[in-house]
C-alpha positions as CSV (number, residue, x, y, z in Angstrom):
1,M,-35.6,-24.6,10.8
2,L,-34.1,-22.9,13.9
3,D,-37.2,-23.9,15.9
4,D,-36.7,-27.5,14.8
5,I,-33.1,-27.5,16.0
6,E,-34.1,-25.8,19.3
7,K,-36.8,-28.4,19.8
8,A,-34.4,-31.2,19.1
9,I,-31.9,-29.9,21.6
10,W,-34.6,-29.6,24.3
11,Y,-35.9,-33.1,23.4
12,K,-32.4,-34.6,24.0
13,L,-32.1,-32.6,27.2
14,L,-35.4,-34.0,28.4
15,V,-34.5,-37.6,27.5
16,N,-31.3,-37.3,29.4
17,L,-32.8,-35.4,32.4
18,A,-34.6,-38.3,34.1
19,I,-32.6,-41.3,33.1
20,N,-29.2,-39.7,33.9
21,S,-30.6,-38.4,37.2
22,V,-31.9,-41.8,38.5
23,T,-28.9,-43.9,37.3
24,A,-26.4,-41.5,38.8
25,L,-28.1,-41.1,42.1
26,S,-28.9,-44.8,42.5
27,R,-25.5,-45.8,41.1
28,S,-27.5,-48.3,39.1
29,T,-28.0,-49.1,35.4
30,A,-31.3,-48.8,33.6
31,S,-32.5,-51.7,35.9
32,V,-33.3,-48.9,38.4
33,L,-36.4,-48.4,36.3
34,T,-37.8,-51.6,37.8
35,I,-37.8,-50.2,41.3
36,P,-41.3,-49.1,42.5
37,G,-41.6,-45.3,42.3
38,I,-38.7,-44.6,39.9
39,N,-40.9,-44.4,36.8
40,N,-43.1,-41.8,38.7
41,L,-40.0,-39.9,39.6
42,C,-38.9,-39.9,36.0
43,E,-42.3,-38.7,34.8
44,N,-42.4,-35.9,37.4
45,L,-38.9,-34.7,36.2
46,L,-40.1,-34.9,32.6
47,R,-43.2,-32.9,33.3
48,E,-41.2,-30.2,35.1
49,G,-38.7,-30.1,32.2
50,I,-41.6,-29.7,29.7
51,E,-42.9,-26.8,31.8
52,I,-39.5,-25.1,31.8
53,A,-39.2,-25.6,28.0
54,K,-42.6,-24.0,27.5
55,F,-41.4,-20.8,29.3
56,E,-38.4,-20.9,26.9
57,N,-40.9,-21.0,24.0
58,V,-40.3,-24.7,23.2
59,I,-43.6,-26.4,23.3
60,F,-44.1,-30.2,23.8
61,G,-47.4,-32.0,24.2
62,E,-48.1,-34.2,27.2
63,E,-47.6,-37.3,25.0
64,I,-43.8,-36.6,25.1
65,V,-43.7,-38.0,28.6
66,T,-45.2,-41.3,27.4
67,E,-42.8,-41.2,24.4
68,I,-39.7,-40.8,26.5
69,M,-40.8,-43.3,29.1
70,T,-41.3,-45.8,26.2
71,I,-37.7,-45.1,25.1
72,Y,-36.6,-45.9,28.7
73,E,-38.6,-49.1,28.7
74,G,-36.6,-50.2,25.6
75,Y,-33.3,-49.8,27.4
76,P,-31.6,-53.1,28.4
77,N,-31.4,-53.4,32.2
78,A,-27.6,-53.6,32.0
79,M,-27.3,-50.3,30.1
80,G,-25.6,-47.4,32.0
81,T,-25.8,-43.7,31.2
82,S,-22.9,-41.3,30.9
83,M,-23.6,-39.9,34.3
84,Y,-23.8,-43.4,35.8
85,Y,-20.4,-44.3,34.5
86,D,-18.9,-40.9,35.4
87,I,-20.2,-41.2,39.0
88,L,-18.7,-44.7,39.3
89,D,-15.4,-43.5,37.9
90,N,-15.4,-40.4,40.1
91,K,-15.3,-38.2,37.1
92,P,-16.9,-34.8,36.8
93,L,-20.6,-35.1,36.2
94,E,-22.5,-33.1,33.5
95,I,-24.9,-31.8,36.1
96,E,-24.7,-28.1,35.0
97,G,-25.4,-29.0,31.4
98,I,-28.6,-30.9,32.2
99,Q,-30.1,-30.6,35.7
100,G,-28.4,-27.3,36.5
101,F,-29.4,-25.7,33.2
102,L,-33.0,-26.6,33.8
103,Y,-32.8,-25.6,37.5
104,N,-31.5,-22.2,36.6
105,K,-34.1,-21.7,33.9
106,A,-36.9,-22.6,36.4
107,R,-35.5,-20.0,38.8
108,L,-35.4,-17.4,36.0
109,H,-39.1,-18.0,35.3
110,D,-40.1,-18.4,38.9
111,L,-41.4,-21.9,38.3
112,Q,-42.2,-24.5,40.9
113,T,-40.1,-27.6,40.2
114,P,-40.1,-29.7,43.5
115,T,-38.7,-32.8,41.9
116,L,-35.8,-31.0,40.1
117,D,-35.3,-28.9,43.3
118,T,-34.6,-32.2,45.1
119,I,-32.6,-34.0,42.4
120,Y,-30.3,-31.2,41.5
121,P,-28.7,-30.6,45.0
122,L,-28.5,-34.4,45.5
123,L,-26.5,-34.7,42.3
124,L,-24.3,-31.8,43.4
125,A,-23.6,-33.6,46.7
126,Q,-22.4,-36.6,44.7
127,Q,-20.0,-34.5,42.7
128,K,-16.4,-35.2,43.6
129,N,-14.1,-32.1,43.6
């Protein structure tokens, strides 16, 4: 049962990882997914997140990328994410709970995460103090 809870937490983390990153950085709603290259960026973030999860003993199959991308495809173009609204309102972003958490886990396990390594500092640069 604990494994199920842990996997559910990681699943939610993965779902939020890519969509929150791209909507916050682009300052755009889910319509950002229609821009060439954004889906590829999301898929790369998801694959890196899955690899980090594996080193934390939470195993997802490759099909999870397609599953999460299908969830994103179901989002209305006008839908914003929490990080999107927070960045527009100059509120603190939940970077450390999502991207920062994964970034630090990747460093702990000495993993190569080039997409996350780019997204995380760009999000930090957006954070208003």
